[in-house]
N, C-alpha and C positions, 0 to 999 in steps of 0.2 A: 438377519441378513447373512446370507451364505458368503463364505470367504471368496469364492470364485466370482461372486456378483459385485464385489467391492472394487471401486475405481481408484487407483492411486493417482494423486495429484500433488504438485508442489506450488505453494504460494510464496512469492517473494515481494517484499516491499522495501523501497529505498528512496530517501530524500537525497537527490543527486546534487543539490546546491545550484541555484540558477547561475547562468553565465553572466559575468560582470567584469568591468575593467577596474572597479574599485575593490581591489583585493584586500582581504584581511591578512595580517601577518601569518605566514606559513601557507597561504592559499596560492595555488597555481592556476593559470589560465585554463579555460574550458578545453582549449585545443590540446593541452597536456593531460587533463583529467579524463577526457572523453574516451580515449582508447582503453583506459583502465576500467571504466564503467562498462563498456561494451564487453570486454573480456570477462568481467565478473558475471554479467547477465548470461552470456553465452555458456560459460563453463558450468553455471549452476542450474541451467535449464536444458542442457543439450540432450540428456537421456530420459527426459520425462516430457512427452509431447503434450501432456495435460497441464503443463506449467502455465501459471498466470503471473504477470509482473505488474505491480502497482508502484507508480513513481510519483514523487512530489517535487515541486519547484522547477518543473521542466518548462522552459520557454520553447516556442515553436521551432526555432532553429536547432535547439538541442534535441528535440523529439525527432526531427528529420535525421540528425546525425546518428542517433541511437538506432533508429529503424534501418538506416543504410548499413550500419555495421552488422546488425543482427541478420539482415537479409543478404549479406554479402555472398554466402554460399548458395542459398536457395532463394531465388527471387520470389518475393511475396509470402515468405514463410510466416512472417509476423505482421499483424495489423494492429491498429490501436483504436480506442474510442476515448473521447474526452474533448474538452474545449478550453480555450484560454479564459481565465476568470474575469478579465477586464471587459470583454465585449461578447463573450459566448461563442467566439469564433477562433481567432488565432492570436489575439493580444493578451499579454500577461501570462502568468504561470498556469500550467495544466496540472491536473491530477489524473494522468492517463492510465488506462488499463491496457496492457499489451497481451495479445493472445494469438494462437495459431488458428486461422480460420479453417484449416483442413481438419482440425480436431474439435474445435468448439464452433457451433453455429450461433451467431449473435441474433437473439430474438428481438430485443429492444434495449434501449439505453436512454439515459437522461442525465442532465446536469442541473443541480439545484444549488442556488446561492444560500449560504447559511446566514440568513438575515430575516428581517420582517417582511421583505419582498423577495421571496425565493425564486420567482420566475424571471427575474431580470438582474443584470449585474448590479451589485449593491453591497455595502458594508452593513454588518449587523451589530447592534448594540454598541459596545465600546471597542470593537475591533479596529485595529490599525490598517488592515488590508481587506480586500475582497476575499472571501473564503467560500469554497465550493465542495460539493459531494458529487462524485461521478458514480453512477449506478449502471450495472450491466446485467442483463438476464441472458444466460447462455443455455444451450442444450448440447450435450456431448453427442457427436455425430454417430459414434459406434454403438453406445449403450442407450442413447436417448435420455440419459439422466440429465436433470436440470440443475443449474447452479446460479445463485445470485451473488454478485461480487460488488462491493462498495469500496471506494477509495477516497480519502479526504486528507486535508491539512488544516488543522485548527490554528487559530490566531495565537501569536506568541506574546501579545500584549494584553488583550482583553479577557479578563477572568470571566466576566458575565457572558461575553461572546462565546467562550469555550463551553460554558455551562448550558447556555441556550442551544448552541449548535448540537451538542450531544443529545439534547431532548428532541430536536428535529430529526436527527439520525435515527434515534430509537423509534420515533413515530413511523419512519420509513420501514424500519425492520418489522414493526408490528403489522404494517400494511402488507408486506411481502408474506408474512406468516399466515395471513388470511387466505392466501392462494393455495395453502396446503403445507405439508411438512417438507419444505424445501431446504437443502443445505444453503447456508449463507455465510460468507466471509466478509469481514470488515477490516480494511488495512489502512495504515496511514501514519503520518506524523501528527501526534495529538498535542504536542507541546504541553503535556501534562504528565506528571509523575504519578506513581501509584497511590500517593497520599493526597492527590488533588481531587477536587469535587468532580471534575469531568470524568476522570478515570473511574471513580467510585460509582458514579451514576451508570456507567456502561456495564459494570459487572455485578452490581448489587441490586437488591430489591426484586422487582418484577422483571428485570432485564433478562432476556434469554441468552445473553452473550457471556462468553468466558475467554479469558486471556489464554492464548495457546501455550505460553510458557508454563503456566500453572497446570495445564492439562498434560503436558509432557514431563513435568518434574517428578512424577511418581516413579519414573525409571531414569536413573542418572545417565544411562547410555543414550537416552533420547534427547539430551540437551547438550549443545555444542557451542563453543566459542565464548564471546564476551557476555557480560550482563548488561552494561550500559550500551546505549545505541547512539548517543550523541557524544562526539569527542571534541568538536572544534577543530582548528587547524594547527594547534600547538599542544605540547605536553602540559602547558600551564592552564589551558582552558578547562573549565569544570565539565566533567562528564556526567551524563545522566541517562536514564532509561525513559524515553518519550515516544519511541516508535513501536507500534504494536500490530499484532494480528489477533483478531477476535473471531470466534466461531459461535454460532447459535446452538451450543451444546445442549441447552435445556429443551430444545424442540426438535433436534435432529441427532441421530446416533453417530456422531463423528468418531472416528478412530484416529488418534494422533500418533504418528510413528517417528516424529523427529521435529526438533525446533533448534534454531541456531541464530547467532548474531555473528556475521562475518567480519573479517578484517577490512579496514579501509586504508591501510598503509603497510607497505612491505619494506624490504631492505633498501629501496631507493629513497625512502623517507618522503615520498610524495603522497599526500592525502588525495584519494579519489573524490572524496566529499568530506564534509564535516559531520556526516552521519554514517553509520554502518548499515549495511543491508540486513534485514531480518527475513528468515525463511521458515516455512513449516512444511513437513511432509505428512500427508493425511491419506486416509482411505474414506472415500465418499460412499 
């Protein structure tokens, strides 16, 4: 692939924490956190039109707030795909994918419930909550290059649920691979650390997926920010790395040019979320 043919893109994933009145110690209301999330998303995607944003734990009202904020300067600049997990429409948490329709043409999309009944709202195995996968197939308007994007949030309680969900996601990835050598990115909060079975299944064996952090780690200047991605809302909460970006590196020649875990608290000591955003800069 020639250098001038390569398409620069930025992927960003963030669990923004659902809006609730039952606040954890150190947590602030969504009305306080929302402007900080909007600023984060705006500042980290402003100068790359090809940016794609994958979010988790987003309720419908929160999604509207974020879109209104992002579209404040240019009406309709950002659109979203996704559905509420409780009814397939607007109820419950979304795993939305935000994109600029002037840059990416949406070819098709789907929502899958990570359960034994994937075509309808349902819990899978030992999961405590409904869990979904949002999938979008895009075509870049200028270059006509295609891209498959997936976004998910695995269960925080069910070990079997996480393991089976990853197998379902991999089956989707294999299906997309049959359409040709297309670039594919998988983003989300996996509630799994690197020594957990769900993570291992995603990156080992016959899986074509690779953790972007590992792909960037060969050059120290390509890695920025924190290691852990979950912080909680106080300094006493246990931090861990459970939010990831994966690329189908084994089946498509991705070039990674940056990876980072952003800050979620600044000198005002207000946490924008109990998770940090994770981003990757790539050449497609």
